[in-house]
C-alpha positions as CSV (number, residue, x, y, z in Angstrom):
1,X,0.1,0.0,-0.1
2,X,1.6,3.4,-0.9
3,X,2.0,6.3,1.4
4,X,-0.9,8.8,1.6
5,X,-0.7,11.4,-1.1
6,X,1.4,9.4,-3.7
7,X,0.2,7.5,-6.7
8,X,1.5,4.6,-7.7
9,X,1.2,5.5,-11.3
10,X,3.6,8.4,-11.0
11,X,7.4,6.9,-11.7
12,X,10.7,8.3,-10.6
13,X,11.4,8.7,-13.8
14,X,8.1,10.7,-14.6
15,X,8.7,12.9,-12.0
16,X,12.5,13.5,-13.5
17,X,10.7,14.1,-17.0
18,X,8.7,16.4,-15.6
19,X,11.3,18.6,-13.7
20,X,12.9,18.8,-17.3
21,X,9.9,20.4,-18.3
22,X,9.8,23.4,-15.8
23,X,11.8,27.0,-16.7
24,X,14.7,27.6,-15.2
25,X,17.9,25.6,-13.7
26,X,15.6,25.7,-10.5
27,X,11.7,25.1,-9.5
28,X,9.1,25.0,-6.3
29,X,7.6,22.0,-4.7
30,X,4.6,23.5,-6.0
31,X,5.6,23.7,-9.8
32,X,6.3,20.3,-9.9
33,X,3.2,19.3,-7.9
34,X,0.9,20.9,-10.6
35,X,2.7,19.2,-13.4
36,X,2.3,15.5,-11.8
37,X,-0.9,15.8,-10.0
38,X,0.3,14.7,-6.7
39,X,-0.5,17.3,-3.2
40,X,2.6,19.2,-2.7
41,X,3.3,17.2,0.8
42,X,3.6,14.2,-1.4
43,X,5.4,15.7,-4.0
44,X,8.0,16.8,-1.2
45,X,8.2,13.6,0.1
46,X,9.0,12.4,-3.7
47,X,11.6,15.1,-3.7
48,X,13.3,13.7,-0.8
49,X,13.3,10.3,-1.7
50,X,15.1,11.5,-5.1
51,X,17.5,13.6,-3.0
52,X,18.4,10.9,-0.8
53,X,19.3,9.0,-4.2
54,X,21.5,11.7,-5.3
55,X,19.3,12.5,-8.2
56,X,18.0,16.2,-7.6
57,X,20.0,18.7,-4.6
58,X,18.4,21.5,-2.6
59,X,18.3,24.3,-0.7
60,X,16.2,26.9,1.4
61,X,16.3,30.2,-0.2
62,X,14.1,33.0,1.0
63,X,11.7,30.4,2.9
64,X,11.2,28.5,-0.2
65,X,12.8,25.3,-1.1
66,X,14.5,25.1,-4.2
67,X,15.3,22.0,-6.0
68,X,17.7,21.3,-8.8
69,X,18.6,18.2,-11.2
70,X,22.1,16.9,-10.2
71,X,24.8,15.7,-12.7
72,X,23.8,12.1,-11.6
73,X,20.2,12.9,-12.1
74,X,20.5,14.6,-15.5
75,X,22.6,11.2,-16.7
76,X,19.9,9.0,-15.0
77,X,17.5,11.1,-17.7
78,X,19.6,10.7,-20.7
79,X,20.3,7.0,-19.7
80,X,16.6,6.1,-20.1
81,X,16.1,8.4,-23.2
82,X,18.7,6.1,-25.3
């Protein structure tokens, strides 16, 4: 059984692909949540999981959390598309 707020049909790879569609080098949790159809809380949990895997990095700026793909995250996307 999945965690509350987590749709089983949104894979990590789908999340990484959705991140690529957000303009700019960094994004907010809410921007991604809107694109993948998860709650902000559910999206935040998934982002933290991807951070633990080394695919994303994050920092807090101006009271908001910014996220971006790491080199490993970009490499994973490149491998998936080849």
